[in-house]
ZABA-335625 format. One record per residue (C-alpha): x, y, z; residue number from 1; chain. Coordinates in nm, 3 decimals. Each point is the difference from the previous one (the first is absolute). Last residue first. Layout:
+---------+---------+---------+------+-------+
|      px |      py |      pz | resi | chain |
+---------+---------+---------+------+-------+
|       X |       Y |       Z |  NUM |     A |
...
+---------+---------+---------+------+-------+
END
This chain:
+---------+---------+---------+------+-------+
|      px |      py |      pz | resi | chain |
+---------+---------+---------+------+-------+
|  -0.745 |  -1.661 |   1.860 |  254 |     A |
|   0.022 |   0.323 |  -0.200 |  253 |     A |
|  -0.338 |   0.072 |  -0.153 |  252 |     A |
|  -0.036 |  -0.008 |  -0.382 |  251 |     A |
|  -0.155 |   0.319 |  -0.134 |  250 |     A |
|  -0.304 |  -0.066 |  -0.216 |  249 |     A |
|  -0.086 |   0.065 |  -0.363 |  248 |     A |
|  -0.287 |  -0.007 |  -0.246 |  247 |     A |
|  -0.242 |  -0.236 |  -0.175 |  246 |     A |
|   0.228 |  -0.165 |  -0.255 |  245 |     A |
|   0.269 |  -0.050 |   0.263 |  244 |     A |
|   0.281 |   0.212 |   0.146 |  243 |     A |
|   0.193 |  -0.078 |   0.319 |  242 |     A |
|   0.206 |   0.277 |   0.163 |  241 |     A |
|   0.301 |  -0.045 |   0.227 |  240 |     A |
|   0.158 |   0.278 |   0.207 |  239 |     A |
|   0.345 |  -0.068 |   0.144 |  238 |     A |
|   0.212 |   0.002 |   0.314 |  237 |     A |
|   0.372 |  -0.078 |  -0.020 |  236 |     A |
|   0.067 |   0.354 |  -0.129 |  235 |     A |
|   0.226 |   0.055 |  -0.301 |  234 |     A |
|   0.269 |   0.264 |  -0.048 |  233 |     A |
|   0.226 |  -0.004 |   0.307 |  232 |     A |
|  -0.062 |  -0.371 |   0.059 |  231 |     A |
|   0.133 |  -0.112 |  -0.343 |  230 |     A |
|   0.061 |  -0.377 |   0.036 |  229 |     A |
|  -0.220 |  -0.043 |   0.307 |  228 |     A |
|  -0.265 |   0.209 |  -0.174 |  227 |     A |
|   0.026 |  -0.224 |  -0.307 |  226 |     A |
|  -0.084 |  -0.302 |   0.215 |  225 |     A |
|  -0.295 |   0.187 |   0.149 |  224 |     A |
|  -0.118 |   0.083 |  -0.351 |  223 |     A |
|   0.048 |  -0.363 |  -0.103 |  222 |     A |
|  -0.198 |  -0.136 |   0.294 |  221 |     A |
|  -0.291 |   0.238 |  -0.057 |  220 |     A |
|  -0.008 |  -0.097 |  -0.366 |  219 |     A |
|   0.008 |  -0.371 |   0.086 |  218 |     A |
|  -0.279 |   0.034 |   0.255 |  217 |     A |
|  -0.219 |   0.178 |  -0.254 |  216 |     A |
|   0.096 |  -0.251 |  -0.273 |  215 |     A |
|  -0.088 |  -0.322 |   0.186 |  214 |     A |
|   0.082 |  -0.273 |  -0.253 |  213 |     A |
|   0.274 |   0.226 |  -0.134 |  212 |     A |
|   0.310 |  -0.196 |   0.105 |  211 |     A |
|  -0.120 |  -0.305 |  -0.192 |  210 |     A |
|   0.009 |   0.199 |  -0.327 |  209 |     A |
|   0.370 |   0.083 |   0.022 |  208 |     A |
|   0.053 |   0.372 |  -0.067 |  207 |     A |
|   0.231 |   0.117 |   0.279 |  206 |     A |
|   0.319 |   0.046 |  -0.198 |  205 |     A |
|   0.099 |   0.357 |   0.088 |  204 |     A |
|  -0.131 |  -0.015 |   0.357 |  203 |     A |
|   0.221 |   0.218 |   0.222 |  202 |     A |
|   0.103 |   0.242 |  -0.273 |  201 |     A |
|  -0.363 |   0.089 |  -0.086 |  200 |     A |
|  -0.015 |   0.371 |   0.075 |  199 |     A |
|  -0.234 |   0.221 |  -0.199 |  198 |     A |
|  -0.299 |  -0.122 |  -0.199 |  197 |     A |
|  -0.050 |  -0.375 |  -0.039 |  196 |     A |
|  -0.248 |  -0.140 |  -0.251 |  195 |     A |
|  -0.105 |  -0.363 |   0.025 |  194 |     A |
|  -0.149 |  -0.267 |  -0.223 |  193 |     A |
|  -0.249 |  -0.284 |   0.021 |  192 |     A |
|  -0.067 |  -0.290 |  -0.234 |  191 |     A |
|  -0.242 |  -0.285 |  -0.065 |  190 |     A |
|  -0.339 |   0.165 |  -0.040 |  189 |     A |
|   0.141 |   0.317 |  -0.155 |  188 |     A |
|   0.086 |   0.335 |   0.154 |  187 |     A |
|   0.092 |   0.293 |  -0.223 |  186 |     A |
|   0.318 |   0.177 |   0.108 |  185 |     A |
|   0.130 |   0.310 |  -0.173 |  184 |     A |
|   0.304 |   0.194 |  -0.112 |  183 |     A |
|   0.030 |   0.365 |  -0.091 |  182 |     A |
|   0.311 |   0.210 |  -0.063 |  181 |     A |
|  -0.049 |   0.374 |  -0.016 |  180 |     A |
|   0.240 |   0.283 |  -0.085 |  179 |     A |
|  -0.033 |   0.358 |   0.120 |  178 |     A |
|   0.193 |   0.279 |  -0.170 |  177 |     A |
|  -0.017 |   0.308 |   0.218 |  176 |     A |
|  -0.013 |   0.338 |  -0.170 |  175 |     A |
|   0.218 |   0.282 |   0.136 |  174 |     A |
|   0.181 |   0.029 |  -0.337 |  173 |     A |
|   0.097 |  -0.368 |   0.019 |  172 |     A |
|  -0.027 |  -0.182 |   0.333 |  171 |     A |
|   0.125 |  -0.353 |   0.050 |  170 |     A |
|  -0.044 |  -0.376 |  -0.035 |  169 |     A |
|  -0.312 |   0.009 |   0.220 |  168 |     A |
|  -0.134 |  -0.344 |   0.079 |  167 |     A |
|  -0.347 |  -0.132 |   0.072 |  166 |     A |
|  -0.060 |  -0.371 |   0.059 |  165 |     A |
|  -0.363 |  -0.094 |  -0.050 |  164 |     A |
|  -0.121 |  -0.325 |   0.158 |  163 |     A |
|  -0.333 |  -0.147 |  -0.107 |  162 |     A |
|  -0.197 |  -0.255 |   0.200 |  161 |     A |
|  -0.278 |  -0.236 |  -0.097 |  160 |     A |
|  -0.258 |  -0.235 |   0.146 |  159 |     A |
|  -0.204 |  -0.148 |  -0.282 |  158 |     A |
|  -0.338 |   0.005 |  -0.176 |  157 |     A |
|  -0.040 |   0.372 |  -0.065 |  156 |     A |
|   0.231 |   0.162 |   0.252 |  155 |     A |
|   0.043 |  -0.116 |   0.358 |  154 |     A |
|   0.239 |   0.264 |   0.137 |  153 |     A |
|   0.355 |   0.138 |  -0.017 |  152 |     A |
|   0.204 |   0.314 |  -0.066 |  151 |     A |
|   0.373 |   0.018 |   0.073 |  150 |     A |
|   0.200 |   0.323 |  -0.019 |  149 |     A |
|   0.379 |   0.002 |  -0.006 |  148 |     A |
|   0.172 |   0.338 |   0.020 |  147 |     A |
|   0.318 |   0.169 |  -0.122 |  146 |     A |
|   0.184 |  -0.308 |  -0.118 |  145 |     A |
|   0.284 |   0.004 |  -0.251 |  144 |     A |
|   0.080 |   0.368 |  -0.040 |  143 |     A |
|  -0.156 |   0.065 |   0.342 |  142 |     A |
|   0.288 |  -0.191 |   0.161 |  141 |     A |
|   0.257 |   0.257 |  -0.112 |  140 |     A |
|  -0.216 |   0.284 |   0.127 |  139 |     A |
|  -0.035 |  -0.178 |   0.335 |  138 |     A |
|   0.377 |  -0.036 |   0.041 |  137 |     A |
|   0.054 |   0.362 |  -0.101 |  136 |     A |
|  -0.239 |   0.134 |   0.262 |  135 |     A |
|  -0.362 |   0.091 |  -0.067 |  134 |     A |
|  -0.143 |   0.351 |   0.039 |  133 |     A |
|   0.029 |   0.086 |  -0.371 |  132 |     A |
|  -0.132 |  -0.335 |  -0.124 |  131 |     A |
|  -0.312 |   0.027 |   0.214 |  130 |     A |
|  -0.063 |   0.349 |  -0.136 |  129 |     A |
|   0.026 |  -0.137 |  -0.356 |  128 |     A |
|  -0.236 |  -0.285 |   0.089 |  127 |     A |
|  -0.251 |   0.261 |   0.119 |  126 |     A |
|   0.042 |   0.196 |  -0.323 |  125 |     A |
|  -0.055 |  -0.317 |  -0.200 |  124 |     A |
|  -0.320 |  -0.062 |   0.195 |  123 |     A |
|  -0.134 |   0.346 |  -0.072 |  122 |     A |
|   0.101 |  -0.020 |  -0.367 |  121 |     A |
|  -0.196 |  -0.317 |  -0.077 |  120 |     A |
|   0.177 |  -0.327 |  -0.084 |  119 |     A |
|  -0.070 |  -0.182 |   0.326 |  118 |     A |
|  -0.373 |   0.023 |  -0.069 |  117 |     A |
|   0.042 |  -0.203 |  -0.321 |  116 |     A |
|   0.191 |  -0.277 |   0.177 |  115 |     A |
|  -0.264 |  -0.031 |   0.271 |  114 |     A |
|  -0.289 |   0.012 |  -0.246 |  113 |     A |
|   0.154 |  -0.287 |  -0.201 |  112 |     A |
|   0.063 |  -0.203 |   0.317 |  111 |     A |
|  -0.358 |   0.045 |   0.118 |  110 |     A |
|  -0.124 |  -0.088 |  -0.349 |  109 |     A |
|   0.199 |  -0.325 |   0.012 |  108 |     A |
|  -0.151 |  -0.077 |   0.339 |  107 |     A |
|  -0.345 |   0.028 |  -0.155 |  106 |     A |
|  -0.230 |   0.294 |   0.057 |  105 |     A |
|  -0.195 |   0.195 |   0.258 |  104 |     A |
|   0.172 |   0.305 |   0.149 |  103 |     A |
|   0.141 |   0.021 |   0.353 |  102 |     A |
|   0.314 |  -0.200 |  -0.071 |  101 |     A |
|   0.116 |   0.267 |  -0.246 |  100 |     A |
|  -0.043 |   0.276 |   0.260 |   99 |     A |
|   0.168 |  -0.182 |   0.288 |   98 |     A |
|   0.299 |  -0.091 |  -0.217 |   97 |     A |
|   0.024 |   0.364 |  -0.113 |   96 |     A |
|   0.003 |   0.110 |   0.364 |   95 |     A |
|   0.284 |  -0.243 |   0.080 |   94 |     A |
|   0.199 |   0.138 |  -0.293 |   93 |     A |
|  -0.027 |   0.358 |   0.126 |   92 |     A |
|   0.027 |  -0.080 |   0.373 |   91 |     A |
|   0.199 |   0.325 |   0.052 |   90 |     A |
|   0.281 |  -0.145 |  -0.210 |   89 |     A |
|   0.033 |  -0.374 |  -0.050 |   88 |     A |
|   0.290 |  -0.242 |  -0.026 |   87 |     A |
|   0.006 |  -0.376 |   0.019 |   86 |     A |
|  -0.239 |  -0.273 |   0.108 |   85 |     A |
|  -0.374 |   0.033 |  -0.037 |   84 |     A |
|  -0.295 |  -0.233 |   0.054 |   83 |     A |
|  -0.340 |  -0.006 |  -0.168 |   82 |     A |
|  -0.354 |  -0.132 |   0.018 |   81 |     A |
|  -0.292 |   0.025 |  -0.236 |   80 |     A |
|  -0.336 |   0.148 |  -0.096 |   79 |     A |
|  -0.123 |   0.186 |   0.308 |   78 |     A |
|   0.352 |   0.032 |   0.138 |   77 |     A |
|   0.216 |  -0.181 |   0.255 |   76 |     A |
|   0.360 |   0.070 |   0.102 |   75 |     A |
|   0.304 |  -0.203 |   0.100 |   74 |     A |
|   0.284 |   0.185 |   0.177 |   73 |     A |
|  -0.165 |   0.035 |   0.342 |   72 |     A |
|   0.169 |   0.199 |   0.276 |   71 |     A |
|   0.293 |   0.026 |   0.241 |   70 |     A |
|   0.220 |   0.291 |   0.110 |   69 |     A |
|   0.373 |   0.063 |   0.031 |   68 |     A |
|   0.161 |   0.337 |   0.071 |   67 |     A |
|   0.255 |   0.233 |  -0.157 |   66 |     A |
|   0.072 |   0.372 |   0.030 |   65 |     A |
|   0.221 |   0.167 |  -0.259 |   64 |     A |
|   0.148 |   0.351 |   0.006 |   63 |     A |
|   0.115 |   0.163 |  -0.321 |   62 |     A |
|   0.213 |   0.310 |  -0.062 |   61 |     A |
|  -0.066 |   0.193 |  -0.320 |   60 |     A |
|   0.102 |   0.322 |   0.174 |   59 |     A |
|  -0.278 |   0.222 |  -0.134 |   58 |     A |
|  -0.259 |  -0.261 |  -0.097 |   57 |     A |
|   0.032 |  -0.174 |   0.343 |   56 |     A |
|  -0.087 |  -0.365 |  -0.064 |   55 |     A |
|  -0.196 |  -0.218 |   0.243 |   54 |     A |
|  -0.004 |  -0.375 |  -0.071 |   53 |     A |
|  -0.259 |  -0.219 |   0.171 |   52 |     A |
|   0.073 |  -0.369 |  -0.054 |   51 |     A |
|  -0.244 |  -0.284 |   0.062 |   50 |     A |
|   0.110 |  -0.364 |  -0.003 |   49 |     A |
|  -0.285 |  -0.241 |  -0.065 |   48 |     A |
|  -0.054 |  -0.358 |   0.121 |   47 |     A |
|  -0.317 |  -0.200 |  -0.049 |   46 |     A |
|   0.092 |  -0.320 |  -0.187 |   45 |     A |
|  -0.217 |  -0.108 |  -0.287 |   44 |     A |
|  -0.228 |  -0.288 |  -0.090 |   43 |     A |
|  -0.214 |  -0.101 |  -0.294 |   42 |     A |
|  -0.233 |  -0.295 |  -0.044 |   41 |     A |
|  -0.186 |  -0.038 |  -0.327 |   40 |     A |
|  -0.267 |  -0.261 |  -0.066 |   39 |     A |
|  -0.067 |  -0.369 |  -0.061 |   38 |     A |
|   0.135 |  -0.006 |  -0.356 |   37 |     A |
|   0.332 |   0.128 |   0.131 |   36 |     A |
|   0.177 |   0.334 |   0.050 |   35 |     A |
|   0.241 |   0.068 |   0.290 |   34 |     A |
|   0.114 |   0.360 |   0.047 |   33 |     A |
|   0.301 |   0.063 |   0.227 |   32 |     A |
|   0.105 |   0.345 |   0.123 |   31 |     A |
|   0.328 |   0.059 |   0.184 |   30 |     A |
|   0.064 |   0.373 |   0.002 |   29 |     A |
|   0.311 |   0.204 |   0.064 |   28 |     A |
|  -0.190 |   0.286 |   0.156 |   27 |     A |
|   0.039 |   0.375 |  -0.026 |   26 |     A |
|  -0.234 |   0.279 |   0.107 |   25 |     A |
|   0.139 |   0.332 |  -0.117 |   24 |     A |
|  -0.113 |   0.348 |   0.099 |   23 |     A |
|   0.172 |   0.303 |  -0.151 |   22 |     A |
|  -0.024 |   0.335 |   0.178 |   21 |     A |
|   0.115 |   0.334 |  -0.142 |   20 |     A |
|   0.055 |   0.280 |   0.251 |   19 |     A |
|  -0.103 |   0.359 |  -0.066 |   18 |     A |
|   0.151 |   0.217 |   0.271 |   17 |     A |
|  -0.162 |   0.245 |   0.242 |   16 |     A |
|   0.027 |  -0.232 |   0.298 |   15 |     A |
|  -0.187 |  -0.268 |  -0.197 |   14 |     A |
|  -0.208 |   0.046 |  -0.313 |   13 |     A |
|  -0.084 |  -0.340 |  -0.142 |   12 |     A |
|   0.038 |  -0.168 |  -0.337 |   11 |     A |
|  -0.114 |  -0.350 |  -0.093 |   10 |     A |
|   0.133 |  -0.312 |  -0.167 |    9 |     A |
|  -0.113 |  -0.357 |  -0.046 |    8 |     A |
|   0.182 |  -0.327 |  -0.052 |    7 |     A |
|  -0.126 |  -0.356 |   0.042 |    6 |     A |
|   0.282 |  -0.242 |  -0.068 |    5 |     A |
|  -0.025 |  -0.379 |  -0.025 |    4 |     A |
|   0.299 |  -0.218 |  -0.055 |    3 |     A |
|   0.061 |  -0.268 |  -0.253 |    2 |     A |
|   0.307 |  -0.218 |  -0.013 |    1 |     A |
+---------+---------+---------+------+-------+
END
């Protein structure tokens, strides 16, 4: 299962002491990306769980405050679109996605830029900080799936999507080793395909062609179905985007 973490940290002087704050927004996502020769339709639930952790540097004691908020999980750029599921620190990976989707080029070039940017020292330091503030369960999961990033658009003569799964097997001499696995969808006249990021327990075998005659409605239905299966993590409401050769539009909820 994928979950989305946005972590940031700050320091503040309070009552004469230096307190360390860590902010975490967590969501077990349900993101579905449908790619066909007629266009791309992507949908995502809206639920985030935000955690504010205050740590006293003298005593080491932590206090956590939790609350739920809602927001978009699919993003638009000048040269492409993206969605994220997994871990992030201070919006580091999200910012890279925004940068690479803001420069002209093919989808393959976007993916190449994304992987290259993830290898610089600043990003590795951020991932290191993320690792340090994560619990043991999260650290174990990062070894197989740290973050999933999906990029998609009409590219050349076809609608395409790339999914990059980032994992972190471990840290050696304070240097993170990031591994990448990439798979892709290229639409043809007779086929369609789907990427799912995050939860999919409620619809493991939902790939029959006749069930996708109305993809936006199907995506909304599946996300709601997943919400009923995992209500703590996934919201019943969703955002749906439709992408064509000429641009994008958000699909209204009827």
